[in-house]
MDTraj code that builds the backbone (N, CA, C; nanometers):
import mdtraj as md
import numpy as np

residues = "MET GLU LEU ILE TRP ASP ILE VAL ILE SER ALA PHE LEU VAL ILE GLY GLY ILE PHE GLY PHE VAL GLY SER LEU GLY LEU VAL LYS LEU PRO ASP PRO MET THR ARG LEU HIS ALA PRO THR LYS ALA ALA THR VAL GLY VAL GLY SER VAL LEU ILE ALA SER MET ILE TRP PHE ALA VAL LYS GLN ASP HIS LEU SER LEU HIS GLU LEU ILE VAL THR VAL PHE ILE PHE LEU THR ALA PRO VAL THR ALA HIS PHE ILE SER LYS ALA ASN ILE PHE ARG ASP TRP PRO ALA ASP LYS LEU PRO ARG PRO ALA GLY GLU GLY GLU TRP ALA VAL HIS GLN SER ASP ALA ASP THR SER LYS GLU GLU LEU ALA GLY GLU GLN GLU THR GLU ALA THR GLN GLN ASP".split()
xyz = np.array([
    [6.1205, 11.3997, 12.0559],
    [6.2285, 11.3318, 12.0899],
    [6.2329, 11.2084, 11.9768],
    [6.1379, 11.1710, 11.9308],
    [6.1015, 11.0808, 11.8278],
    [6.1737, 11.1013, 11.6916],
    [6.1529, 11.2179, 11.6793],
    [6.2092, 11.2763, 11.5505],
    [6.3847, 11.2964, 11.5451],
    [6.4277, 11.3136, 11.6538],
    [6.5730, 11.3439, 11.6573],
    [6.6190, 11.1916, 11.6349],
    [6.5601, 11.0989, 11.7192],
    [6.6281, 10.9507, 11.6936],
    [6.6001, 10.9073, 11.5313],
    [6.4906, 10.9426, 11.4757],
    [6.4739, 10.9142, 11.3351],
    [6.5913, 10.9745, 11.2603],
    [6.6038, 11.0999, 11.2631],
    [6.7068, 11.1697, 11.2183],
    [6.8745, 11.1046, 11.2290],
    [6.8690, 11.0515, 11.3480],
    [6.9919, 11.0069, 11.3835],
    [7.0022, 10.8698, 11.3086],
    [6.9089, 10.7742, 11.3055],
    [6.9075, 10.6516, 11.2402],
    [6.9205, 10.6710, 11.0752],
    [6.8505, 10.7803, 11.0299],
    [6.8660, 10.8051, 10.8979],
    [6.9868, 10.8660, 10.8540],
    [7.0680, 10.9430, 10.9344],
    [7.1921, 10.9950, 10.8963],
    [7.3038, 10.8881, 10.8888],
    [7.2818, 10.7822, 10.9854],
    [7.3811, 10.6760, 10.9846],
    [7.3596, 10.5808, 10.8766],
    [7.2135, 10.5463, 10.8323],
    [7.1835, 10.4866, 10.7089],
    [7.2589, 10.5442, 10.5731],
    [7.2182, 10.6948, 10.5696],
    [7.2739, 10.7387, 10.4638],
    [7.4212, 10.7573, 10.4472],
    [7.5108, 10.7491, 10.5733],
    [7.6317, 10.7522, 10.5674],
    [7.6769, 10.5921, 10.5171],
    [7.6242, 10.5271, 10.5470],
    [7.6487, 10.3812, 10.5355],
    [7.6346, 10.3511, 10.3774],
    [7.5014, 10.4198, 10.3112],
    [7.4784, 10.4190, 10.1861],
    [7.5927, 10.4831, 10.0897],
    [7.6265, 10.5920, 10.1310],
    [7.7274, 10.6828, 10.0480],
    [7.8562, 10.6188, 10.0637],
    [7.8956, 10.5489, 10.1618],
    [8.0234, 10.4486, 10.1566],
    [8.0189, 10.3479, 10.0878],
    [7.9161, 10.2822, 10.0976],
    [7.8900, 10.1611, 10.0283],
    [7.9106, 10.2124, 9.8369],
    [7.8410, 10.3035, 9.8306],
    [7.8376, 10.3527, 9.6911],
    [7.9857, 10.3689, 9.6624],
    [8.0457, 10.4562, 9.7267],
    [8.1657, 10.4962, 9.6871],
    [8.2693, 10.3829, 9.6819],
    [8.2473, 10.2843, 9.7481],
    [8.3374, 10.1780, 9.8106],
    [8.3096, 10.0831, 9.6524],
    [8.2056, 10.0686, 9.5904],
    [8.1586, 9.9946, 9.4793],
    [8.2017, 10.0612, 9.3561],
    [8.1935, 10.1972, 9.3737],
    [8.2668, 10.2734, 9.2635],
    [8.4037, 10.2498, 9.2406],
    [8.4673, 10.2788, 9.3521],
    [8.6058, 10.2675, 9.3480],
    [8.6713, 10.1301, 9.3244],
    [8.5924, 10.0244, 9.3625],
    [8.6356, 9.9076, 9.3252],
    [8.6429, 9.8761, 9.1567],
    [8.5512, 9.9593, 9.0968],
    [8.5283, 9.9251, 8.9544],
    [8.6333, 10.0328, 8.8799],
    [8.6251, 10.1583, 8.9336],
    [8.7153, 10.2457, 8.8679],
    [8.8440, 10.2777, 8.8905],
    [8.8909, 10.2233, 8.9928],
    [9.0467, 10.2548, 9.0339],
    [9.1354, 10.1513, 8.9326],
    [9.2532, 10.2153, 8.9238],
    [9.3245, 10.1487, 8.8028],
    [9.4058, 10.0129, 8.8246],
    [9.4578, 9.9901, 8.9555],
    [9.5280, 9.8772, 8.9666],
    [9.4763, 9.8325, 9.1118],
    [9.5250, 9.6822, 9.1233],
    [9.4753, 9.6070, 9.2480],
    [9.5039, 9.6868, 9.3603],
    [9.6098, 9.7367, 9.3940],
    [9.6670, 9.8171, 9.5202],
    [9.5449, 9.9071, 9.5443],
    [9.5361, 10.0024, 9.4463],
    [9.4174, 10.1264, 9.4851],
    [9.2973, 10.0657, 9.4772],
    [9.2656, 9.9657, 9.4318],
    [9.1325, 9.9087, 9.4192],
    [9.1062, 9.8329, 9.5461],
    [9.1956, 9.8076, 9.6206],
    [9.1686, 9.7395, 9.7665],
    [9.1321, 9.8343, 9.8626],
    [9.1821, 9.9442, 9.8537],
    [9.1567, 10.0513, 9.9581],
    [8.9781, 10.0895, 9.9467],
    [8.9245, 10.0880, 9.8509],
    [8.7760, 10.1255, 9.8537],
    [8.6885, 10.0486, 9.9300],
    [8.6964, 9.8908, 9.8846],
    [8.6091, 9.8220, 9.9520],
    [8.6029, 9.7935, 10.0963],
    [8.7681, 9.8266, 10.1367],
    [8.7821, 9.8249, 10.2925],
    [8.7206, 9.9279, 10.3564],
    [8.7291, 10.0468, 10.3015],
    [8.6519, 10.1442, 10.3670],
    [8.5146, 10.1504, 10.3697],
    [8.4386, 10.0871, 10.2818],
    [8.3187, 10.0555, 10.2607],
    [8.2840, 9.9601, 10.3593],
    [8.3429, 9.8609, 10.3811],
    [8.3203, 9.7478, 10.4570],
    [8.3059, 9.7991, 10.6085],
    [8.4268, 9.8891, 10.6482],
    [8.4292, 9.9382, 10.7872],
    [8.3434, 10.0423, 10.8007],
    [8.3386, 10.1477, 10.7341],
    [8.2742, 10.2444, 10.7867],
    [8.0983, 10.2432, 10.7149],
    [8.1069, 10.2085, 10.6012],
    [7.9727, 10.1834, 10.5376],
    [7.8748, 10.0681, 10.6241],
    [7.9202, 9.9665, 10.6229],
    [7.8647, 9.8645, 10.6861],
    [7.8383, 9.8660, 10.8606],
    [7.9321, 9.9431, 10.8935],
    [7.9565, 9.9600, 11.0506],
    [7.8164, 10.0663, 11.0791],
    [7.8124, 10.1635, 10.9690],
    [7.7075, 10.2671, 11.0076],
    [7.5520, 10.2120, 10.9850],
    [7.5496, 10.1160, 10.8973],
    [7.4266, 10.0580, 10.8840],
    [7.3797, 9.9683, 11.0204],
    [7.4751, 9.8935, 11.0557],
    [7.4778, 9.8079, 11.1786],
    [7.4501, 9.9081, 11.3227],
    [7.5200, 10.0044, 11.3058],
    [7.4702, 10.0817, 11.4363],
    [7.3522, 10.1653, 11.4004],
    [7.3036, 10.1989, 11.2908],
    [7.1611, 10.2516, 11.2743],
    [7.0687, 10.1102, 11.3320],
    [7.0965, 10.0279, 11.2839],
    [7.0222, 9.8931, 11.3291],
    [7.0298, 9.8798, 11.4799],
    [7.1073, 9.8941, 11.5261],
    [7.1190, 9.8978, 11.6818],
    [7.0423, 10.0075, 11.7630],
    [7.0553, 10.1275, 11.7034],
    [7.0051, 10.2158, 11.7968],
    [6.8638, 10.2201, 11.7429],
    [6.8138, 10.1626, 11.6300],
    [6.6509, 10.1331, 11.5992],
    [6.5802, 10.0526, 11.7065],
    [6.6660, 9.9328, 11.6886],
    [6.5892, 9.8287, 11.8168],
    [6.5798, 9.9012, 11.9511],
    [6.6979, 9.9378, 11.9948],
    [6.7135, 10.0364, 12.1225],
    [6.5745, 10.1291, 12.1385],
    [6.5707, 10.2119, 12.0570],
    [6.4813, 10.3221, 12.0501],
    [6.3318, 10.3023, 12.0207],
    [6.2955, 10.2042, 11.9144],
    [6.1722, 10.1685, 11.8720],
    [6.1129, 10.0304, 11.9262],
    [6.1985, 9.9625, 11.9480],
    [6.1513, 9.8222, 11.9962],
    [6.1813, 9.8262, 12.1197],
    [6.2282, 9.8990, 12.2134],
    [6.2837, 9.9012, 12.3416],
    [6.3312, 9.7798, 12.3949],
    [6.4209, 9.7206, 12.3114],
    [6.5283, 9.5992, 12.3670],
    [6.6735, 9.6312, 12.2759],
    [6.7534, 9.6312, 12.3574],
    [6.8686, 9.6084, 12.3236],
    [6.9532, 9.4909, 12.2630],
    [7.0036, 9.5295, 12.1262],
    [7.0393, 9.4074, 12.0579],
    [7.2106, 9.4629, 12.0167],
    [7.2769, 9.3590, 12.0988],
    [7.4087, 9.3607, 12.0900],
    [7.4757, 9.2950, 11.9675],
    [7.3889, 9.2523, 11.9048],
    [7.4323, 9.1607, 11.7794],
    [7.4984, 9.2270, 11.6819],
    [7.4347, 9.3441, 11.6566],
    [7.5088, 9.4546, 11.5593],
    [7.6271, 9.4921, 11.6011],
    [7.6737, 9.5126, 11.7520],
    [7.7588, 9.5656, 11.7785],
    [7.8991, 9.4626, 11.7764],
    [7.8619, 9.3556, 11.8008],
    [7.9566, 9.2426, 11.7697],
    [8.0129, 9.2148, 11.6124],
    [7.8981, 9.2064, 11.5610],
    [7.9168, 9.2242, 11.4032],
    [8.0096, 9.3314, 11.3443],
    [7.9750, 9.4545, 11.4007],
    [8.0589, 9.5888, 11.3887],
    [8.2052, 9.5570, 11.4238],
    [8.2253, 9.5183, 11.5285],
    [8.3711, 9.4850, 11.5764],
    [8.4333, 9.3882, 11.5066],
    [8.3501, 9.2787, 11.4790],
    [8.4199, 9.1570, 11.3895],
    [8.4639, 9.2377, 11.2441],
    [8.3669, 9.3239, 11.1940],
    [8.4271, 9.3642, 11.0725],
    [8.5395, 9.4731, 11.0733],
    [8.5257, 9.5475, 11.1802],
    [8.6519, 9.6488, 11.2130],
    [8.7920, 9.5586, 11.2433],
    [8.7457, 9.4504, 11.2947],
    [8.9095, 9.3827, 11.3201],
    [8.9090, 9.3005, 11.2060],
    [8.8563, 9.2365, 11.1178],
    [8.8700, 9.1427, 11.0256],
    [8.9143, 9.2196, 10.8673],
    [8.8315, 9.3386, 10.8364],
    [8.8642, 9.3895, 10.7046],
    [9.0052, 9.4331, 10.6951],
    [9.1015, 9.5117, 10.7756],
    [9.2220, 9.5519, 10.7671],
    [9.3183, 9.4282, 10.7598],
    [9.2725, 9.2924, 10.8159],
    [9.3803, 9.1968, 10.7875],
    [9.3608, 9.1338, 10.6612],
    [9.2199, 9.1220, 10.6403],
    [9.2029, 9.0652, 10.4979],
    [9.2775, 9.1670, 10.3767],
    [9.2516, 9.3020, 10.4031],
    [9.3577, 9.3892, 10.3126],
    [9.4604, 9.3598, 10.3262],
    [9.5561, 9.3262, 10.4193],
    [9.6765, 9.3144, 10.4392],
    [9.7179, 9.1702, 10.3791],
    [9.6268, 9.0797, 10.3843],
    [9.6720, 8.9563, 10.2982],
    [9.6644, 8.9534, 10.1620],
    [9.5476, 9.0423, 10.1236],
    [9.5250, 9.0623, 9.9615],
    [9.6535, 9.1406, 9.9039],
    [9.6853, 9.2272, 9.9840],
    [9.7975, 9.3240, 9.9268],
    [9.9559, 9.2436, 9.9187],
    [9.9572, 9.1731, 10.0481],
    [10.0872, 9.0847, 10.0290],
    [10.0787, 8.9832, 9.9070],
    [9.9709, 8.9353, 9.8857],
    [9.9520, 8.8327, 9.7591],
    [9.9863, 8.9118, 9.6282],
    [9.9215, 9.0378, 9.6310],
    [9.9480, 9.1277, 9.5059],
    [10.0859, 9.1504, 9.5058],
    [10.1622, 9.1989, 9.6152],
    [10.3286, 9.2156, 9.5965],
    [10.3688, 9.0843, 9.5563],
    [10.3509, 8.9514, 9.5927],
    [10.4346, 8.8405, 9.5522],
    [10.4023, 8.7967, 9.4220],
    [10.2656, 8.8327, 9.3744],
    [10.2335, 8.7861, 9.2556],
    [10.2627, 8.9049, 9.1329],
    [10.2727, 9.0224, 9.1765],
    [10.2969, 9.1222, 9.0417],
    [10.4324, 9.1864, 9.0569],
    [10.5117, 9.1968, 9.1704],
    [10.5795, 9.2797, 9.1911],
    [10.7430, 9.2119, 9.2068],
    [10.8363, 9.2107, 9.1060],
    [10.9851, 9.1349, 9.1762],
    [11.0554, 9.2278, 9.2763],
    [11.1103, 9.1360, 9.3392],
    [11.2071, 9.1856, 9.4556],
    [11.2709, 9.3190, 9.4190],
    [11.3105, 9.3311, 9.2961],
    [11.4417, 9.4345, 9.2608],
    [11.3338, 9.5640, 9.2067],
    [11.2107, 9.5503, 9.2014],
    [11.1426, 9.6757, 9.1536],
    [11.0675, 9.7196, 9.2727],
    [11.0648, 9.6763, 9.3992],
    [11.0012, 9.7410, 9.5175],
    [11.0917, 9.8518, 9.5732],
    [11.0420, 9.9331, 9.6400],
    [11.1120, 10.0333, 9.7185],
    [11.1723, 9.9523, 9.8537],
    [11.2894, 9.9866, 9.8791],
    [11.3559, 9.9357, 9.9951],
    [11.2626, 9.9674, 10.1232],
    [11.2489, 9.8567, 10.2038],
    [11.1825, 9.8875, 10.3294],
    [11.2499, 9.9672, 10.4134],
    [11.2073, 9.9888, 10.5321],
    [11.2787, 10.0742, 10.6429],
    [11.3541, 9.9755, 10.7145],
    [11.4964, 10.0146, 10.7423],
    [11.5502, 9.8928, 10.8468],
    [11.6483, 9.8237, 10.7418],
    [11.6833, 9.6914, 10.7781],
    [11.8077, 9.6124, 10.7213],
    [11.7502, 9.5071, 10.6497],
    [11.6122, 9.4987, 10.6778],
    [11.5538, 9.3839, 10.6441],
    [11.5191, 9.3959, 10.4803],
    [11.4529, 9.2542, 10.3999],
    [11.3689, 9.2628, 10.2885],
    [11.2560, 9.2380, 10.3144],
    [11.1684, 9.2698, 10.1823],
    [11.0325, 9.2307, 10.1993],
    [11.0059, 9.1055, 10.2405],
    [10.9210, 9.0487, 10.3348],
    [10.9216, 8.9437, 10.3949],
    [10.8597, 8.8438, 10.2735],
    [10.7744, 8.8734, 10.1902],
    [10.7132, 8.8095, 10.1023],
    [10.8076, 8.7655, 10.0080],
    [10.9307, 8.8213, 9.9802],
    [11.0149, 8.7812, 9.8806],
    [11.1649, 8.7112, 9.9538],
    [11.1248, 8.6555, 10.0858],
    [11.2483, 8.6029, 10.1686],
    [11.2151, 8.4560, 10.1617],
    [11.3311, 8.3738, 10.1524],
    [11.2924, 8.2336, 10.1244],
    [11.2554, 8.1607, 10.2810],
    [11.2801, 8.2390, 10.3942],
    [11.2660, 8.1820, 10.5426],
    [11.1223, 8.2646, 10.5558],
    [11.0611, 8.3123, 10.4897],
    [10.9367, 8.3716, 10.5373],
    [10.8362, 8.2723, 10.5248],
    [10.7025, 8.3142, 10.5156],
    [10.6108, 8.2190, 10.5165],
    [10.5895, 8.1546, 10.3828],
    [10.6483, 8.1967, 10.2920],
    [10.6407, 8.1503, 10.1275],
    [10.7414, 8.0357, 10.1114],
    [10.7007, 7.9319, 10.0557],
    [10.8091, 7.8108, 10.0455],
    [10.9090, 7.8521, 9.9600],
    [11.0284, 7.7789, 9.9635],
    [11.1532, 7.8033, 9.8867],
    [11.0992, 7.7648, 9.7269],
    [11.0233, 7.6569, 9.7177],
    [10.9805, 7.6342, 9.5776],
    [10.8863, 7.7297, 9.5205],
    [10.8358, 7.8032, 9.5704],
    [10.7394, 7.8856, 9.5051],
    [10.8171, 8.0085, 9.4641],
    [10.9109, 8.0321, 9.5735],
    [11.0041, 8.1410, 9.5169],
    [11.0713, 8.1316, 9.3988],
    [11.1147, 7.9974, 9.4006],
    [11.2273, 7.9583, 9.2681],
    [11.1482, 7.9501, 9.1602],
    [11.0093, 7.9302, 9.1541],
    [10.9111, 7.8888, 9.0568],
    [10.8979, 8.0342, 8.9894],
    [10.8637, 8.1391, 9.0809],
    [10.8395, 8.2660, 9.0415],
    [10.9571, 8.3260, 8.9967],
    [11.1102, 8.3129, 9.0561],
    [11.2184, 8.3398, 8.9838],
    [11.2305, 8.2884, 8.8476],
    [11.2079, 8.1713, 8.8076],
    [11.2091, 8.1039, 8.6982],
    [11.1200, 8.1568, 8.5860],
    [10.9849, 8.2007, 8.6385],
    [10.9032, 8.2759, 8.5356],
    [10.9517, 8.3928, 8.5021],
    [11.0108, 8.4642, 8.5821],
    [11.0677, 8.6086, 8.5567],
    [11.1839, 8.6068, 8.4507],
    [11.2754, 8.4836, 8.4782],
    [11.3843, 8.4853, 8.3882],
    [11.3445, 8.4640, 8.2571],
    [11.2205, 8.3841, 8.2497],
    [11.1956, 8.3464, 8.1128],
    [11.1129, 8.4703, 8.0420],
    [11.0489, 8.5441, 8.1167],
    [10.9700, 8.6791, 8.0710],
    [11.0692, 8.7589, 8.0128],
    [11.2044, 8.7616, 8.1037],
    [11.3020, 8.8588, 8.0661],
    [11.3603, 8.8549, 7.9375],
    [11.3863, 8.7027, 7.9098],
    [11.4476, 8.6573, 7.7824],
    [11.3774, 8.6786, 7.6714],
])
top = md.Topology()
chain = top.add_chain()
for i, resn in enumerate(residues, 1):
    res = top.add_residue(resn, chain, resSeq=i)
    for name in ("N", "CA", "C"):
        top.add_atom(name, md.element.get_by_symbol(name[0]), res)
traj = md.Trajectory(xyz[None], top)
């Protein structure tokens, strides 16, 4: 039975290492910020989650005490990594994509990041539009 637990723990560690490596490689090799954003978020959620689950299993099997700290950290990473990725992608859209170059969103609205009544101030939008106008001239 000891061997089976060692194999399970090792499998989780290897999976976490592979996802960490692929996420790091994707961060370096992918061409633009929006595609580069995808790789580290997967590495954070699956890679770090696998390592933490392996640690939780190791403490439960080898040390005979249940450690829920790793589970709490894993849940925290699963909840925060997508939110962080969303904020970074929204900032990238605001910084690099003018509203007329974006595809139309579903429904009747516009992209929230390019609306003056969104969470971006009117002064920031006016400054961005002036910058775009000078670049086009």
